[in-house]
C-alpha positions in Angstrom: 0.1 0.0 -0.1 0.9 3.3 -1.0 1.9 6.4 2.0 3.0 9.4 2.4 5.1 10.6 5.4 4.2 14.3 6.8 5.4 16.7 9.4 4.0 19.7 10.5 3.1 22.0 13.7 -0.5 19.2 14.4 -1.2 16.2 13.4 -4.5 17.8 10.9 -1.9 20.2 9.0 0.4 17.2 8.7 -2.8 15.0 7.1 -3.8 18.1 5.1 -0.2 18.7 3.4 -0.3 14.5 2.8 -3.6 15.2 1.0 -3.0 17.2 -0.8 0.4 15.6 -2.2 -1.7 12.6 -2.8 -4.6 14.2 -4.5 -6.7 12.5 -2.6 -9.5 13.2 0.2 -9.7 12.1 3.7 -12.6 8.9 2.7 -9.9 7.8 0.5 -7.1 7.0 2.9 -6.3 5.7 6.2 -4.2 8.0 8.9 -1.1 6.4 11.3 0.0 8.8 13.6 3.8 8.2 14.2 4.2 11.2 16.6 1.3 13.6 18.1 3.1 16.3 18.8 3.3 19.0 21.6 -0.3 20.5 22.7 -1.8 23.6 24.0 0.9 26.3 25.5 3.6 23.7 24.6 3.5 24.1 20.8 4.1 27.5 21.5 7.6 26.7 22.8 8.6 23.7 21.8 10.1 22.6 17.9 9.1 19.2 17.8 6.4 18.4 15.6 3.9 16.0 14.6 4.6 13.4 11.9 1.7 10.8 10.1 1.6 8.8 8.0 -0.6 8.8 5.1 -1.9 5.1 3.3 -4.0 5.8 0.2 -6.6 2.6 -0.2 -6.7 0.9 -3.0 -9.3 -0.6 -4.9 -7.8 -3.5 -6.3 -11.5 -4.7 -8.5 -11.5 -0.7 -10.1 -7.5 -0.9 -11.2 -8.3 -4.1 -12.8 -11.8 -2.5 -14.4 -9.6 0.0 -15.7 -7.2 -1.1 -17.6 -9.3 -3.9 -18.9 -11.8 -0.6 -20.2 -8.7 0.9 -21.7 -7.5 -1.6 -23.6 -10.8 -2.6 -25.5 -10.9 1.2 -25.8 -7.5 0.9 -28.1 -9.0 -2.7 -29.6 -11.9 -0.9 -30.7 -13.7 -3.6 -29.2 -17.2 -3.6 -27.2 -16.4 -5.6 -23.8 -18.9 -6.1 -20.5 -16.2 -6.1 -17.6 -17.1 -8.3 -14.4 -14.5 -8.5 -11.6 -15.2 -10.2 -8.4 -12.9 -10.9 -5.1 -13.6 -14.7 -3.5 -13.2 -15.0 0.7 -9.0 -15.9 0.3 -8.6 -12.5 -1.7 -8.7 -14.4 -5.9 -9.5 -12.3 -8.1 -11.8 -13.0 -11.3 -12.9 -11.4 -14.3 -15.4 -12.1 -16.4 -15.5 -11.0 -20.2 -18.5 -11.0 -22.4 -20.1 -9.6 -25.6 -20.0 -9.7 -29.4 -16.2 -10.5 -30.0 -15.4 -13.1 -27.5 -13.1 -15.4 -30.0 -10.7 -12.3 -30.4 -10.0 -12.0 -27.2 -9.8 -16.0 -26.6 -7.2 -16.5 -29.5 -5.8 -19.8 -31.1 -6.2 -21.9 -27.6 -6.5 -19.0 -25.2 -3.0 -17.9 -26.2 -4.7 -14.1 -26.0 -6.6 -14.5 -23.3 -4.0 -15.8 -21.1 -1.8 -12.7 -22.3 -4.5 -10.0 -21.2 -4.8 -12.1 -17.9 -0.7 -12.1 -17.1 -1.0 -7.9 -18.2 -4.3 -7.7 -15.9 -1.9 -10.1 -12.5 0.8 -7.6 -13.2 -1.0 -4.6 -12.7 -3.2 -5.6 -10.0 0.1 -7.2 -7.9 1.8 -3.8 -8.8 -0.9 -2.0 -6.3 -2.0 -5.0 -4.0 -0.8 -5.5 -0.3 -0.1 -9.3 -0.9 0.0 -11.4 -3.7 -3.3 -12.0 -5.8 -4.3 -14.5 -8.3 -6.2 -13.4 -10.7 -8.1 -15.2 -13.6 -9.1 -13.7 -16.3 -11.9 -16.2 -18.2 -14.9 -15.0 -21.2 -18.1 -17.5 -22.4 -16.7 -20.0 -19.2 -13.6 -20.7 -21.8 -11.6 -21.7 -18.9 -13.4 -25.1 -17.4 -14.7 -26.1 -20.9 -10.9 -26.1 -22.0 -9.9 -28.4 -19.1 -12.9 -30.7 -20.0 -11.0 -31.0 -23.6 -7.7 -31.5 -22.0 -8.7 -33.5 -19.6 -10.3 -35.5 -22.5 -7.3 -35.7 -24.7 -5.0 -36.6 -21.8 -6.8 -40.0 -21.7 -7.0 -41.1 -25.3 -3.7 -40.3 -25.5 -2.5 -42.3 -22.2 -4.6 -45.3 -24.0 -2.8 -44.5 -27.7 0.5 -44.8 -25.5 -0.7 -47.7 -23.8 -1.4 -49.5 -27.2 1.2 -49.2 -29.4 4.1 -48.9 -26.5 5.3 -45.3 -28.3 5.4 -41.9 -26.3 3.9 -39.1 -27.1 4.4 -35.3 -27.4 2.0 -33.0 -27.1 1.9 -29.4 -28.5 3.4 -26.6 -26.3 1.2 -25.9 -23.9 1.5 -22.9 -20.4 2.0 -24.1 -17.2 -1.9 -23.9 -15.7 -2.4 -26.7 -19.0 0.7 -28.8 -18.4 -0.5 -29.2 -14.9 -4.2 -30.2 -16.1 -2.4 -33.1 -18.3 -0.4 -34.6 -15.3 -2.9 -33.9 -12.7 -5.7 -36.4 -15.4 -2.4 -38.5 -15.6 -1.4 -39.3 -12.2 -2.7 -42.2 -11.1 -2.4 -43.8 -14.8 -0.5 -47.4 -14.0 -0.1 -47.3 -17.6 1.6 -44.1 -18.6 4.0 -41.6 -17.0 4.1 -38.2 -17.8 6.9 -35.3 -18.1 7.6 -31.7 -19.4 10.8 -30.5 -22.0 11.8 -28.0 -23.5 12.0 -24.0 -22.3 8.9 -21.6 -21.7 6.8 -20.4 -23.8 7.4 -23.9 -25.9 7.7 -26.6 -23.4 5.9 -29.8 -23.6 3.8 -32.1 -21.9 4.9 -35.7 -22.8 3.5 -39.0 -22.4 5.4 -42.3 -22.1 5.2 -45.8 -21.3 5.1 -46.7 -17.6 8.2 -48.4 -17.2 7.3 -49.3 -13.6 6.4 -53.1 -13.2 3.3 -54.1 -12.7 2.4 -56.2 -9.7 0.9 -59.9 -10.8 -2.5 -60.6 -8.5 -1.5 -63.8 -6.4 -3.3 -66.8 -6.8 -5.7 -67.7 -4.4 -5.5 -71.0 -3.4 -7.6 -73.5 -1.7 -6.7 -75.2 1.7 -3.9 -78.0 1.2 -5.5 -81.9 1.4 -3.2 -85.0 2.2 -4.4 -88.2 0.6 -3.8 -91.3 2.7 -2.9 -94.5 1.4 -4.6 -97.1 3.2 -3.1 -100.9 2.6 -5.7 -103.9 3.4 -4.3 -106.6 4.8 -5.5 -110.0 2.6 
């Protein structure tokens, strides 16, 4: 949180100087009094000054909204922007409008780039790190379902062919979906190769030995031969 420190004869004067410098009103800030300074007659003879630290309140939802609104105006795209925060202080930005395909881009690359930029702008102002999710028309969930299905189909192919399969480059979030989907699949293993932004997931046949089920046998029976005397 940004702040300004000021000293003056009185606390009120110090706050006023800070507000003028910040271009803010009293309802837009919080004030921490560091030194009260002398009071009454002592203030006439004392050189001691009051000292305050004034913090400007940051509305991170408005920061995200204003940034995106400016971007879309320059792109000449009509977009409705809805910004929400959950109980864990995670931000979700939902976009809607007639040209969402342009914002999504190829495999969501444009949407990912916008999300990255919004995260930078918001976290520059936020007190602590804030996770930002940018979505439109439920694209993130639809993409997740597509990747989960793709991972299962490719795992089956690798199991049958016994050959590894290298997927197209993906961002860290999408790679995690592939790894997570197949982490309990005993027939294949996954790892990532390459450097960003061309890092890829590789699916390979499992190298772990598969344990054969134990045969369940019944109790052993012993047969005694009885010889009768003639």
